[in-house]
C-alpha positions in Angstrom: 0.0 0.0 0.0 1.5 3.4 -0.9 2.1 5.9 1.8 -0.5 8.6 2.6 0.9 12.1 2.3 -1.1 14.8 4.0 -0.7 18.3 5.3 0.1 18.6 9.0 -2.7 19.8 11.2 -2.5 21.7 14.4 -3.0 18.5 16.4 0.2 17.2 14.8 2.4 19.7 16.5 3.7 17.2 19.2 4.4 14.7 16.4 6.2 17.2 14.3 8.3 18.3 17.3 9.1 14.6 18.0 10.2 14.0 14.4 12.3 17.2 14.5 14.1 15.9 17.6 14.7 12.5 15.9 16.2 14.2 12.9 18.4 16.4 15.1 19.6 13.3 16.9 20.5 11.6 13.6 22.3 14.8 12.4 24.2 14.9 15.7 22.6 18.3 16.5 20.2 17.3 19.3 21.5 20.0 21.6 20.6 22.6 19.0 16.8 22.0 19.2 15.1 24.7 21.2 11.8 24.5 19.4 8.7 24.0 21.6 5.2 22.9 20.8 4.1 26.5 21.5 6.6 27.9 19.0 5.6 25.3 16.3 1.9 25.9 16.9 2.4 29.7 16.5 4.6 29.5 13.4 2.9 26.7 11.6 -0.7 27.4 12.4 -0.9 30.9 13.9 -2.1 34.1 12.3 0.9 34.4 10.0 2.1 30.8 9.3 5.8 30.9 8.5 6.1 27.3 7.3 4.1 24.2 6.4 4.6 20.5 7.0 3.7 17.3 5.3 3.3 14.0 7.1 3.8 10.6 5.5 1.8 7.7 7.0 2.1 4.0 6.5 -0.8 1.9 7.8 -2.1 4.9 9.7 1.2 5.5 11.5 3.1 8.8 10.9 6.6 7.8 9.9 8.1 10.7 8.0 7.7 14.4 7.5 8.8 17.4 5.4 8.8 21.0 6.6 9.0 23.8 4.0 8.4 27.5 3.5 8.1 30.0 0.6 11.0 31.9 -0.8 11.3 34.3 -3.8 14.0 34.5 -6.5 14.6 37.9 -7.9 16.6 36.4 -10.8 13.8 33.9 -11.7 11.0 36.4 -10.8 9.0 33.7 -9.2 8.4 32.2 -5.8 10.2 29.1 -4.7 10.1 26.6 -1.8 12.8 26.0 0.8 12.8 22.4 2.0 14.0 22.9 5.6 13.7 19.3 6.7 12.8 15.9 5.3 13.1 12.9 7.7 12.1 9.3 7.5 12.2 7.1 10.6 15.1 4.6 10.2 12.8 1.5 10.1 10.9 3.0 7.1 13.9 4.1 5.1 14.5 2.8 1.5 10.8 2.3 1.0 10.2 5.4 -1.1 8.8 7.7 1.6 11.4 10.4 1.2 10.8 10.4 -2.6 7.0 10.5 -2.0 7.3 13.5 0.2 9.5 15.4 -2.2 7.3 14.5 -5.2 4.3 15.8 -3.2 6.2 19.0 -2.5 7.1 19.2 -6.2 3.3 19.1 -7.0 2.7 21.9 -4.6 5.5 23.9 -6.3 3.9 23.4 -9.6 0.5 24.5 -8.3 2.1 27.6 -6.8 4.1 28.4 -10.0 7.4 28.1 -8.2 10.7 28.4 -10.1 12.7 26.2 -7.7 12.9 24.0 -4.7 16.1 24.4 -2.7 17.6 22.9 0.5 20.8 22.4 2.3 22.4 19.1 3.3 25.2 18.3 5.7 28.5 17.5 3.9 29.0 14.3 5.8 25.5 12.9 5.2 26.2 10.6 2.2 22.8 8.8 2.3 21.0 12.2 2.0 23.4 13.4 -0.7 22.9 10.2 -2.7 19.1 10.5 -2.2 19.1 14.1 -3.5 21.2 13.2 -6.4 18.8 10.3 -7.2 16.0 12.9 -7.4 18.0 14.8 -10.0 19.1 17.6 -7.7 22.5 19.1 -8.0 24.6 21.0 -5.5 24.8 24.7 -6.1 28.5 25.4 -6.7 30.0 28.7 -5.6 27.5 29.5 -2.9 28.0 29.4 0.8 25.1 29.6 3.3 25.4 32.4 5.8 23.4 32.7 9.1 22.7 35.2 11.8 21.3 33.4 14.9 18.9 35.1 17.3 21.7 36.7 19.2 23.4 38.0 16.0 20.0 39.5 14.8 19.6 41.3 18.1 23.1 42.7 17.9 22.6 43.9 14.3 19.1 45.3 14.8 19.1 49.0 15.8 17.5 49.7 19.2 
């Protein structure tokens, strides 16, 4: 039976947070997770949702998710999608769930007239890099991701 891919609902917030924590553990970044159910509820389902999530279910059990948000390319002149996270629980890997989630996201991108879907991957994560290559994605050469964390934003923002 193929997986069921559905949009996350407000009642899924604890599930999404749990999957985020599992992903962070896999990526050796568990100590970086400061997200809470309250934050996810506000930013996924509040007055101005900042992101969306998809849930993959097998036999009624949620076993994978993808979290994404809108971007915009000035060069392309169209919106895009940033795929922040895609995660499949270990016991369900290599069954096509990751591909099903990204294919579902691609259909959303087509519906929204997006010019691109983009994401970042950890350099050491060979299984993820192989998976993305298998989708036909290519690394963007010559670009480096930069970040200001919350403290850096506060320092930079005029008071």
